[in-house]
DONUKE-776663 format. One record per residue (C-alpha): x, y, z; residue in three letters; residue number from 1. Coordinates in Angstrom, 3 decimals. Layout:
BEGIN
xx, yy, zz, code, pos
X, Y, Z, Ala, NUM $
...
***
This chain:
BEGIN
xx, yy, zz, code, pos
124.727, 167.864, -1.560, Met, 1 $
126.858, 166.539, 1.326, Pro, 2 $
130.476, 167.612, 1.405, Ala, 3 $
132.920, 165.000, 0.110, Lys, 4 $
135.082, 163.146, 2.590, Thr, 5 $
137.955, 160.681, 2.656, Ser, 6 $
138.382, 157.401, 4.501, Leu, 7 $
140.996, 157.004, 7.188, Ser, 8 $
143.928, 154.756, 6.186, Pro, 9 $
142.632, 152.005, 8.495, Ala, 10 $
139.101, 152.184, 7.053, Asp, 11 $
140.439, 152.261, 3.507, Arg, 12 $
142.466, 149.091, 4.058, Glu, 13 $
139.530, 147.323, 5.729, Phe, 14 $
137.016, 148.204, 3.011, Phe, 15 $
139.485, 147.238, 0.289, Gln, 16 $
139.409, 143.725, 1.707, Trp, 17 $
135.597, 143.844, 1.854, Val, 18 $
135.404, 144.978, -1.779, Ala, 19 $
137.814, 142.199, -2.783, Ala, 20 $
135.594, 139.621, -1.052, Ala, 21 $
132.527, 140.916, -2.876, Ala, 22 $
134.048, 139.965, -6.233, Phe, 23 $
135.881, 136.760, -5.353, Thr, 24 $
134.362, 133.367, -6.183, Asn, 25 $
132.991, 131.982, -2.872, Pro, 26 $
134.228, 128.490, -3.817, Phe, 27 $
137.837, 129.606, -4.231, Ser, 28 $
140.666, 129.363, -1.701, Thr, 29 $
141.310, 133.075, -2.272, Gln, 30 $
137.874, 133.935, -0.894, Arg, 31 $
138.564, 132.126, 2.379, Leu, 32 $
141.854, 134.020, 2.734, Glu, 33 $
140.128, 137.376, 2.106, Val, 34 $
137.335, 136.577, 4.565, Asp, 35 $
139.898, 135.731, 7.241, Gln, 36 $
141.575, 139.101, 6.638, Lys, 37 $
138.243, 140.875, 7.124, Ile, 38 $
137.292, 139.023, 10.301, Ala, 39 $
140.819, 138.866, 11.696, Gly, 40 $
140.415, 135.193, 12.591, Thr, 41 $
140.040, 131.689, 11.198, Thr, 42 $
136.655, 129.966, 11.073, Phe, 43 $
135.420, 126.703, 12.526, Lys, 44 $
132.792, 126.215, 9.806, Asp, 45 $
130.690, 128.061, 7.203, Glu, 46 $
128.087, 129.146, 9.756, Thr, 47 $
130.732, 130.803, 11.930, Glu, 48 $
132.333, 132.353, 8.871, Arg, 49 $
129.070, 133.984, 7.747, Ala, 50 $
128.315, 135.241, 11.274, Ala, 51 $
131.774, 136.789, 11.659, Phe, 52 $
131.560, 138.579, 8.300, Leu, 53 $
128.084, 139.912, 9.013, Lys, 54 $
129.030, 141.147, 12.467, Arg, 55 $
132.435, 142.605, 11.532, Thr, 56 $
131.394, 144.463, 8.385, Val, 57 $
128.117, 145.761, 9.873, Ser, 58 $
129.927, 147.143, 12.912, Ala, 59 $
132.428, 148.973, 10.730, Arg, 60 $
129.704, 150.453, 8.500, Val, 61 $
127.628, 151.471, 11.518, Glu, 62 $
130.652, 153.312, 12.858, Lys, 63 $
130.741, 155.290, 9.598, Leu, 64 $
126.990, 155.864, 9.873, Ala, 65 $
127.423, 157.360, 13.360, Ala, 66 $
129.733, 159.928, 11.782, Asp, 67 $
127.314, 160.537, 8.907, Gly, 68 $
129.634, 158.860, 6.382, Leu, 69 $
127.701, 155.679, 5.413, Ala, 70 $
126.488, 157.294, 2.181, Asp, 71 $
127.949, 156.957, -1.315, Leu, 72 $
127.302, 160.643, -1.946, Arg, 73 $
129.964, 161.519, 0.609, Arg, 74 $
132.695, 159.922, -1.533, Phe, 75 $
134.215, 160.484, -4.948, Ala, 76 $
136.467, 158.657, -7.409, Gly, 77 $
138.063, 155.378, -6.307, Glu, 78 $
136.735, 155.687, -2.760, Glu, 79 $
133.175, 155.961, -4.034, Arg, 80 $
133.618, 152.711, -5.986, Glu, 81 $
135.239, 151.106, -2.956, Leu, 82 $
132.363, 152.032, -0.658, Met, 83 $
129.755, 151.062, -3.242, Arg, 84 $
131.088, 147.507, -3.139, Asn, 85 $
131.420, 147.544, 0.648, Ala, 86 $
127.822, 148.746, 1.154, Phe, 87 $
126.543, 146.017, -1.192, Leu, 88 $
128.527, 143.413, 0.742, Phe, 89 $
127.024, 144.703, 3.991, Glu, 90 $
123.439, 144.600, 2.703, Ala, 91 $
123.816, 141.113, 1.234, Tyr, 92 $
125.186, 139.659, 4.469, His, 93 $
122.513, 141.326, 6.561, Leu, 94 $
119.783, 139.578, 4.564, Tyr, 95 $
121.264, 136.351, 3.207, Phe, 96 $
119.503, 134.213, 5.849, Glu, 97 $
116.132, 135.661, 4.894, Arg, 98 $
116.993, 135.133, 1.233, Leu, 99 $
117.614, 131.459, 2.043, Asp, 100 $
114.202, 131.286, 3.718, Glu, 101 $
112.687, 132.850, 0.603, Leu, 102 $
114.322, 130.193, -1.618, Ile, 103 $
112.900, 127.383, 0.512, Ile, 104 $
109.463, 129.037, 0.589, Ala, 105 $
109.529, 129.446, -3.204, Gln, 106 $
110.466, 125.779, -3.686, Glu, 107 $
107.410, 124.793, -1.641, Lys, 108 $
105.112, 127.290, -3.373, Ala, 109 $
106.050, 126.191, -6.885, Gly, 110 $
105.417, 128.441, -9.897, Asp, 111 $
103.556, 131.276, -8.156, Ala, 112 $
106.036, 134.004, -7.051, Pro, 113 $
106.270, 134.369, -3.271, Val, 114 $
105.922, 137.807, -1.683, Arg, 115 $
109.242, 139.181, -0.384, Val, 116 $
108.311, 140.437, 3.088, Ala, 117 $
111.691, 142.062, 3.742, Phe, 118 $
112.095, 143.774, 0.349, Ala, 119 $
111.169, 147.244, 1.643, Asp, 120 $
113.865, 146.950, 4.339, Glu, 121 $
116.562, 146.093, 1.784, Val, 122 $
115.501, 148.855, -0.599, Leu, 123 $
115.382, 151.394, 2.249, Ala, 124 $
118.853, 150.392, 3.462, Leu, 125 $
120.330, 150.737, -0.039, Leu, 126 $
118.607, 154.112, -0.449, Ala, 127 $
120.221, 155.312, 2.812, Arg, 128 $
123.565, 154.160, 1.460, Arg, 129 $
123.117, 156.402, -1.573, Gly, 130 $
121.853, 154.011, -4.254, Phe, 131 $
119.136, 155.117, -6.674, Ser, 132 $
115.761, 153.328, -6.655, Ala, 133 $
116.590, 151.486, -9.907, Asp, 134 $
119.973, 150.398, -8.555, Glu, 135 $
118.417, 149.198, -5.306, Ala, 136 $
115.867, 147.018, -7.142, Arg, 137 $
118.548, 145.565, -9.417, Arg, 138 $
120.869, 144.759, -6.522, Phe, 139 $
118.076, 143.128, -4.548, Leu, 140 $
117.571, 140.882, -7.592, Ala, 141 $
121.310, 140.155, -7.783, Ile, 142 $
121.414, 139.335, -4.043, Phe, 143 $
118.631, 136.811, -4.625, Tyr, 144 $
120.444, 135.411, -7.653, Gln, 145 $
123.750, 135.079, -5.785, Val, 146 $
122.037, 133.295, -2.921, Arg, 147 $
120.189, 130.899, -5.236, Arg, 148 $
123.401, 130.014, -7.080, Ala, 149 $
125.214, 129.347, -3.800, Phe, 150 $
122.283, 127.379, -2.375, Tyr, 151 $
121.798, 125.065, -5.370, Phe, 152 $
125.508, 124.455, -5.943, Ile, 153 $
126.145, 123.663, -2.268, Val, 154 $
122.996, 121.597, -1.722, Gln, 155 $
123.154, 119.574, -4.912, Gly, 156 $
126.858, 119.041, -5.595, Leu, 157 $
128.580, 117.950, -2.422, Ile, 158 $
132.052, 116.443, -2.037, Gly, 159 $
135.449, 117.370, -0.647, Glu, 160 $
137.719, 116.097, -3.457, Ser, 161 $
139.725, 118.697, -5.361, Glu, 162 $
137.914, 117.944, -8.616, Cys, 163 $
134.555, 118.681, -6.941, Met, 164 $
135.865, 121.912, -5.468, Lys, 165 $
137.040, 122.963, -8.938, Ser, 166 $
133.706, 121.862, -10.391, Phe, 167 $
131.700, 124.065, -7.988, Arg, 168 $
134.013, 126.998, -8.709, Leu, 169 $
133.468, 126.483, -12.460, His, 170 $
129.679, 126.403, -12.053, Leu, 171 $
129.760, 129.709, -10.166, Trp, 172 $
131.805, 131.282, -12.964, Asn, 173 $
129.280, 129.950, -15.469, Asn, 174 $
126.526, 131.943, -13.745, Val, 175 $
128.459, 135.139, -12.891, Phe, 176 $
131.596, 134.942, -15.127, Thr, 177 $
135.115, 134.696, -13.666, His, 178 $
134.850, 138.325, -12.461, Asp, 179 $
131.461, 139.371, -11.104, Ile, 180 $
132.428, 143.028, -11.637, Arg, 181 $
132.020, 142.499, -15.403, Trp, 182 $
128.778, 140.660, -14.772, Tyr, 183 $
127.509, 143.584, -12.657, Asp, 184 $
128.578, 146.162, -15.221, Arg, 185 $
127.827, 144.521, -18.560, Tyr, 186 $
126.288, 141.041, -18.498, Leu, 187 $
123.609, 140.675, -15.815, Trp, 188 $
120.860, 140.930, -18.479, Asn, 189 $
122.829, 139.375, -21.373, Arg, 190 $
123.483, 135.796, -20.224, Met, 191 $
121.010, 134.283, -22.691, Glu, 192 $
123.786, 134.427, -25.304, Asp, 193 $
126.010, 132.051, -23.292, Phe, 194 $
125.217, 128.377, -23.867, Ser, 195 $
126.718, 125.589, -21.779, Thr, 196 $
127.721, 122.027, -22.626, Leu, 197 $
127.981, 119.534, -19.762, Leu, 198 $
130.050, 116.403, -20.373, Leu, 199 $
130.482, 113.364, -18.158, Gly, 200 $
129.623, 109.758, -17.535, Glu, 201 $
126.113, 108.610, -16.744, Thr, 202 $
125.073, 109.176, -13.130, Gly, 203 $
127.644, 111.879, -12.332, Thr, 204 $
125.094, 114.643, -11.718, Gly, 205 $
124.864, 116.540, -15.018, Lys, 206 $
121.154, 117.140, -14.460, Gly, 207 $
121.786, 118.535, -10.970, Thr, 208 $
124.491, 120.836, -12.351, Ala, 209 $
122.169, 122.010, -15.125, Ala, 210 $
119.425, 122.745, -12.586, Ala, 211 $
121.861, 124.749, -10.435, Ala, 212 $
122.696, 126.925, -13.440, Ile, 213 $
119.139, 127.100, -14.767, Gly, 214 $
117.570, 128.104, -11.439, Arg, 215 $
120.159, 130.813, -10.803, Ser, 216 $
119.334, 133.301, -13.539, Gly, 217 $
118.654, 136.983, -12.940, Phe, 218 $
114.955, 137.627, -12.148, Ile, 219 $
113.847, 141.284, -11.836, Pro, 220 $
112.169, 142.470, -8.650, Phe, 221 $
108.743, 144.082, -9.169, Glu, 222 $
108.386, 146.580, -6.334, Glu, 223 $
104.730, 147.322, -7.046, Arg, 224 $
103.812, 143.647, -6.628, Lys, 225 $
106.283, 143.048, -3.811, Gly, 226 $
107.748, 139.927, -5.452, Cys, 227 $
110.132, 138.813, -8.158, Phe, 228 $
108.855, 138.690, -11.741, Ala, 229 $
108.572, 134.908, -11.672, Glu, 230 $
109.432, 131.816, -9.670, Ser, 231 $
112.799, 130.210, -10.326, Phe, 232 $
110.978, 126.841, -10.319, Thr, 233 $
109.226, 127.848, -13.532, Arg, 234 $
112.407, 129.166, -15.126, Gly, 235 $
114.113, 125.797, -15.593, Phe, 236 $
112.677, 123.361, -18.153, Val, 237 $
114.345, 120.068, -19.064, Ser, 238 $
113.923, 117.539, -21.861, Leu, 239 $
115.634, 114.160, -22.268, Asn, 240 $
116.027, 113.880, -26.017, Leu, 241 $
116.764, 110.143, -25.991, Ser, 242 $
113.255, 109.254, -24.818, Gln, 243 $
111.502, 110.530, -27.967, Tyr, 244 $
111.416, 108.938, -31.421, Pro, 245 $
112.856, 111.002, -34.258, Glu, 246 $
109.375, 111.872, -35.536, Thr, 247 $
108.373, 113.551, -32.247, Leu, 248 $
111.566, 115.355, -31.202, Ile, 249 $
110.856, 118.486, -33.279, Glu, 250 $
107.364, 118.750, -31.822, Ser, 251 $
108.726, 118.445, -28.253, Glu, 252 $
111.365, 121.080, -28.967, Leu, 253 $
109.431, 123.623, -31.025, Phe, 254 $
105.783, 122.664, -30.578, Gly, 255 $
103.246, 122.127, -33.352, His, 256 $
100.038, 123.569, -34.716, Lys, 257 $
96.784, 121.646, -34.669, Lys, 258 $
96.689, 119.416, -37.753, Gly, 259 $
100.401, 119.839, -38.499, Ala, 260 $
100.711, 116.076, -38.936, Phe, 261 $
98.642, 112.926, -38.521, Thr, 262 $
97.599, 112.642, -34.900, Gly, 263 $
98.147, 116.348, -34.080, Ala, 264 $
94.634, 116.795, -32.716, Met, 265 $
95.566, 119.796, -30.573, Glu, 266 $
98.213, 122.526, -30.694, Ala, 267 $
101.239, 121.769, -28.534, His, 268 $
103.780, 124.079, -26.878, Gln, 269 $
107.362, 122.908, -27.196, Gly, 270 $
110.127, 123.369, -24.658, Ile, 271 $
111.409, 126.593, -26.247, Phe, 272 $
107.972, 128.208, -25.930, Ala, 273 $
107.569, 127.043, -22.317, Arg, 274 $
110.889, 128.531, -21.205, Cys, 275 $
110.575, 131.950, -19.585, Ser, 276 $
112.734, 134.967, -20.555, Pro, 277 $
114.605, 134.613, -17.239, His, 278 $
115.067, 130.865, -17.390, Gly, 279 $
116.987, 128.111, -19.133, Ala, 280 $
116.236, 124.910, -20.992, Ile, 281 $
118.198, 121.730, -20.406, Phe, 282 $
118.614, 119.425, -23.404, Leu, 283 $
119.853, 116.121, -21.997, Asp, 284 $
121.428, 113.430, -24.224, Glu, 285 $
122.190, 115.991, -26.939, Ile, 286 $
124.594, 113.486, -28.501, Gly, 287 $
121.613, 111.344, -29.578, Asp, 288 $
119.941, 113.855, -31.919, Val, 289 $
120.148, 113.511, -35.688, Ser, 290 $
121.826, 115.970, -38.049, Ala, 291 $
118.511, 117.543, -39.237, Pro, 292 $
117.516, 118.286, -35.626, Val, 293 $
121.009, 119.630, -34.912, Gln, 294 $
120.605, 122.065, -37.819, Ile, 295 $
117.271, 123.362, -36.472, Lys, 296 $
118.713, 123.735, -32.972, Leu, 297 $
121.693, 125.553, -34.457, Leu, 298 $
119.314, 128.080, -36.004, Gln, 299 $
117.710, 128.699, -32.617, Val, 300 $
121.123, 129.273, -31.012, Leu, 301 $
122.258, 131.624, -33.763, Gln, 302 $
119.073, 133.532, -34.538, Glu, 303 $
117.205, 133.104, -31.208, Arg, 304 $
113.994, 132.330, -33.116, Thr, 305 $
112.026, 129.165, -33.891, Phe, 306 $
108.792, 128.077, -35.566, Ser, 307 $
106.346, 125.411, -34.387, Pro, 308 $
105.926, 122.435, -36.712, Val, 309 $
103.327, 123.330, -39.359, Gly, 310 $
103.699, 127.071, -38.813, Ser, 311 $
105.683, 129.871, -40.453, His, 312 $
105.341, 132.102, -37.387, Glu, 313 $
108.690, 133.166, -35.901, Lys, 314 $
108.770, 133.016, -32.115, Leu, 315 $
111.508, 134.547, -29.972, Arg, 316 $
113.491, 132.460, -27.483, Phe, 317 $
115.107, 134.456, -24.649, Arg, 318 $
116.379, 131.857, -22.219, Gly, 319 $
119.742, 130.120, -21.845, Arg, 320 $
120.514, 126.745, -23.396, Val, 321 $
122.242, 124.044, -21.347, Ile, 322 $
122.988, 120.726, -23.041, Ala, 323 $
124.531, 117.495, -21.768, Ala, 324 $
125.782, 114.177, -23.058, Thr, 325 $
127.652, 111.146, -21.771, Asn, 326 $
128.795, 110.258, -25.272, Gln, 327 $
132.330, 110.933, -26.622, Pro, 328 $
131.713, 114.043, -28.717, Leu, 329 $
135.221, 113.956, -30.207, Asp, 330 $
134.429, 110.560, -31.695, Gln, 331 $
130.951, 111.611, -32.847, Leu, 332 $
132.414, 114.697, -34.512, Arg, 333 $
135.153, 112.702, -36.259, Ser, 334 $
132.473, 110.316, -37.565, Glu, 335 $
130.379, 113.318, -38.740, Lys, 336 $
127.522, 112.326, -36.433, Leu, 337 $
127.743, 115.568, -34.443, Phe, 338 $
128.153, 118.760, -36.469, Arg, 339 $
131.135, 120.977, -35.690, Asp, 340 $
129.113, 124.192, -36.119, Asp, 341 $
126.510, 122.877, -33.666, Phe, 342 $
129.227, 121.966, -31.168, Phe, 343 $
130.772, 125.439, -31.389, Tyr, 344 $
127.383, 127.131, -30.904, Ser, 345 $
126.702, 125.042, -27.809, Leu, 346 $
130.079, 125.533, -26.182, Ser, 347 $
130.305, 129.053, -24.785, Ser, 348 $
131.370, 127.032, -21.767, Asp, 349 $
132.209, 123.324, -21.581, Val, 350 $
132.094, 121.748, -18.126, Ile, 351 $
133.123, 118.165, -17.406, Thr, 352 $
131.378, 116.638, -14.389, Val, 353 $
133.860, 114.497, -12.385, Pro, 354 $
133.237, 110.764, -12.170, Ser, 355 $
132.884, 109.122, -8.767, Leu, 356 $
135.940, 107.027, -9.614, Arg, 357 $
138.062, 110.161, -10.086, Gln, 358 $
136.707, 111.708, -6.893, Arg, 359 $
137.562, 108.663, -4.782, Ile, 360 $
140.995, 108.274, -6.390, Gln, 361 $
141.812, 111.873, -5.493, Glu, 362 $
140.320, 111.727, -2.011, Thr, 363 $
139.584, 108.216, -0.644, Pro, 364 $
137.533, 109.733, 2.209, Ala, 365 $
135.064, 110.996, -0.433, Glu, 366 $
133.298, 107.606, -0.445, Leu, 367 $
132.437, 107.720, 3.256, Lys, 368 $
131.529, 111.422, 2.987, Phe, 369 $
128.963, 110.554, 0.309, Leu, 370 $
127.688, 107.493, 2.183, Val, 371 $
127.051, 109.630, 5.286, Val, 372 $
125.156, 112.141, 3.136, His, 373 $
123.093, 109.479, 1.339, Leu, 374 $
122.202, 107.560, 4.523, Val, 375 $
121.172, 110.793, 6.270, Thr, 376 $
119.062, 111.876, 3.302, Arg, 377 $
117.453, 108.439, 2.972, Thr, 378 $
116.332, 108.066, 6.589, Ile, 379 $
116.010, 111.728, 7.527, Gly, 380 $
118.551, 111.834, 10.352, Cys, 381 $
122.143, 110.947, 11.199, Glu, 382 $
122.750, 107.234, 11.822, Ala, 383 $
126.429, 106.317, 12.370, Pro, 384 $
125.577, 102.639, 12.841, Glu, 385 $
123.931, 102.486, 9.402, Leu, 386 $
126.883, 104.302, 7.829, Val, 387 $
129.167, 101.662, 9.392, Ala, 388 $
126.909, 98.902, 8.003, Leu, 389 $
127.108, 100.339, 4.475, Val, 390 $
130.868, 100.900, 4.586, Met, 391 $
131.539, 97.403, 5.983, Asp, 392 $
129.357, 95.869, 3.281, Ser, 393 $
131.104, 97.822, 0.495, Leu, 394 $
134.526, 96.757, 1.801, Arg, 395 $
133.581, 93.075, 1.912, Ser, 396 $
131.611, 92.937, -1.338, Ser, 397 $
132.879, 95.287, -4.082, Val, 398 $
135.979, 96.584, -2.278, Gly, 399 $
137.091, 100.182, -1.795, Leu, 400 $
138.688, 100.286, -5.281, His, 401 $
135.456, 99.446, -7.112, Tyr, 402 $
135.141, 101.599, -10.259, Ala, 403 $
131.482, 102.696, -9.758, Trp, 404 $
130.518, 102.721, -13.460, Pro, 405 $
127.108, 104.170, -12.537, Gly, 406 $
128.734, 106.888, -10.442, Asn, 407 $
126.786, 108.674, -7.680, Val, 408 $
123.483, 107.361, -9.008, Arg, 409 $
124.767, 103.793, -8.579, Glu, 410 $
126.149, 104.564, -5.117, Leu, 411 $
122.768, 105.923, -4.042, Glu, 412 $
121.041, 102.690, -5.053, Gln, 413 $
123.850, 100.614, -3.523, Ala, 414 $
123.228, 102.319, -0.172, Val, 415 $
119.519, 101.543, -0.410, Arg, 416 $
120.160, 97.915, -1.396, Arg, 417 $
122.526, 97.425, 1.540, Ile, 418 $
119.952, 98.907, 3.915, Leu, 419 $
117.458, 96.365, 2.547, Leu, 420 $
119.627, 93.272, 2.066, Thr, 421 $
122.997, 94.046, 3.731, Ser, 422 $
124.892, 93.403, 0.466, Arg, 423 $
125.727, 94.987, -2.887, Tyr, 424 $
127.442, 92.866, -5.539, Ala, 425 $
128.259, 95.710, -7.935, Gly, 426 $
127.696, 96.137, -11.664, Asp, 427 $
130.074, 93.598, -13.246, Thr, 428 $
129.070, 94.437, -16.818, Ala, 429 $
129.437, 98.143, -16.169, Gly, 430 $
132.849, 97.731, -14.538, Val, 431 $
134.082, 95.625, -17.452, Ala, 432 $
132.877, 98.211, -19.969, Gln, 433 $
134.384, 101.013, -17.904, Asp, 434 $
137.730, 99.177, -17.669, Leu, 435 $
137.753, 98.553, -21.420, Arg, 436 $
137.145, 102.261, -22.036, Ser, 437 $
139.912, 103.183, -19.604, Gln, 438 $
142.410, 100.818, -21.245, Leu, 439 $
141.568, 102.050, -24.747, Met, 440 $
141.886, 105.690, -23.673, Ala, 441 $
145.264, 104.998, -22.057, Asp, 442 $
146.415, 103.171, -25.198, Leu, 443 $
145.351, 106.112, -27.379, Asp, 444 $
147.229, 108.545, -25.110, Arg, 445 $
150.297, 106.295, -24.998, Gly, 446 $
150.285, 106.282, -21.179, Thr, 447 $
149.831, 102.534, -20.609, Leu, 448 $
152.896, 100.462, -19.685, Asp, 449 $
153.269, 96.659, -19.983, Ala, 450 $
152.253, 95.998, -16.362, Asp, 451 $
149.172, 98.188, -16.690, Gly, 452 $
148.155, 96.473, -19.925, Leu, 453 $
148.528, 92.956, -18.497, Leu, 454 $
146.841, 93.886, -15.201, Ala, 455 $
143.874, 95.309, -17.099, Gly, 456 $
143.654, 92.357, -19.476, Tyr, 457 $
143.838, 89.809, -16.654, Cys, 458 $
141.118, 91.698, -14.767, Thr, 459 $
138.802, 91.662, -17.796, Leu, 460 $
139.383, 87.930, -18.253, Leu, 461 $
138.713, 87.275, -14.561, His, 462 $
135.477, 89.276, -14.646, Gln, 463 $
134.284, 87.047, -17.492, Arg, 464 $
135.616, 83.618, -16.480, His, 465 $
135.748, 84.035, -12.675, Arg, 466 $
138.781, 81.745, -11.992, Thr, 467 $
142.512, 82.464, -11.861, Ile, 468 $
143.247, 79.139, -13.563, Glu, 469 $
141.189, 80.030, -16.640, Glu, 470 $
142.801, 83.495, -16.830, Val, 471 $
146.265, 81.893, -16.611, Ala, 472 $
145.411, 79.480, -19.439, Arg, 473 $
144.029, 82.152, -21.759, Arg, 474 $
146.802, 84.705, -21.064, Ala, 475 $
149.526, 82.046, -21.174, Asn, 476 $
150.805, 83.130, -17.750, Leu, 477 $
151.444, 81.153, -14.596, Asp, 478 $
148.893, 81.319, -11.783, Arg, 479 $
151.043, 83.405, -9.406, Arg, 480 $
151.681, 86.025, -12.093, Thr, 481 $
147.969, 86.310, -12.809, Val, 482 $
147.212, 86.744, -9.106, Lys, 483 $
149.895, 89.435, -8.859, Arg, 484 $
148.366, 91.350, -11.762, Tyr, 485 $
144.848, 91.028, -10.340, Leu, 486 $
146.050, 92.296, -6.947, Asp, 487 $
147.932, 95.125, -8.663, Met, 488 $
144.762, 96.297, -10.402, Arg, 489 $
142.625, 95.868, -7.285, Lys, 490 $
144.934, 98.000, -5.134, Thr, 491 $
145.325, 100.708, -7.777, Gly, 492 $
148.921, 99.795, -8.564, Gly, 493 $
148.231, 99.719, -12.287, Ala, 494 $
***
């Protein structure tokens, strides 16, 4: 066994920063600060940041290797733990680009697992650093998981507003907990017990958030086959509960035996049976299900077993459950339409997806940021002149303070309509409903003053009757006062 050694003070300080980076949420401001400490510089963009970290940490580890010290077995106690984390950080950054290529290749390939051509290199590197064969395989799987989580969160949930930054940070914690050290030590193979409830208005991206979580589960690496145990594309299964009549929901969830009911000509696998042990199911519109279905889902969450309709056979469910609704669960619970015990079983974590209205209020530049992204995605390349067309049309038609009741989904279609017709008139009915909801919520919270109440009421009247004169007559106000209240609401002054 090699003789034990100690790090120099300079190396100890450097690798302490590396170890800190390894366990800090990549979407946090703290992680950027730690990365800058490691590299000794600021970064122009994410590409430069990744390159600096890879180059800086690899050079420092290679210097240890030249002295025969890049091996866990040369260290003991706290320094061994420190170098364990540093060596993992090094290996991850050496191969993250190839992991990204693997993710893209797996997306194209679909449900058949893709061979990992560089797996032997990663396993050999970790073996040289003193990790056992079992540890090396597990950490290769965690590297892949970390990269998938980062990839799907970054690609699917863009935006520079503070609420979106917090949202991405929350999603990362949902996959790896708030401290990945505990995930590494205790929870990497126990996450099936943690359900997630996504709340938010229609069109905010709850399905995209669910997919980011569901495609980022731990998948073991099978060295003999040279690939991961399954494709992440197979591991995420979704079901919109609102599209099925009450009589068919149980069959879609749990499956049924042949002849279980009239019309059941063949046996059918439900969503719980189709979900893999390393995957997750997404139950969208969970607020629409009846109490009897809630009770059966509660049993699955508590006991992790289910039976197909017409069968007494108990089947085991091993995946995670992610549910979403755009309905006000507090109201449904108070009206006894959504069971409290079901809510508590679903809510290991509750994540609210920010509305587009909130995002733009926080950061007005968010609208143009999203328009640039949507135009580029729609036509396949950057087109500043088309971005200018869309922004000019939005300013002249709905205005920059439009409430976007359909959120990002509505904005996406607005961009397409403007590209086709040069105009978008907005969703008047949706805005009115959204404004009513806002006013009622503010009234309930006691945060609405007299100006805000009158501005909101005048706006609702104007949306319905279209003239200032009619609003003035119905509100018993003079014309100039009505105009002032309409302008106040339009500019965000109330």
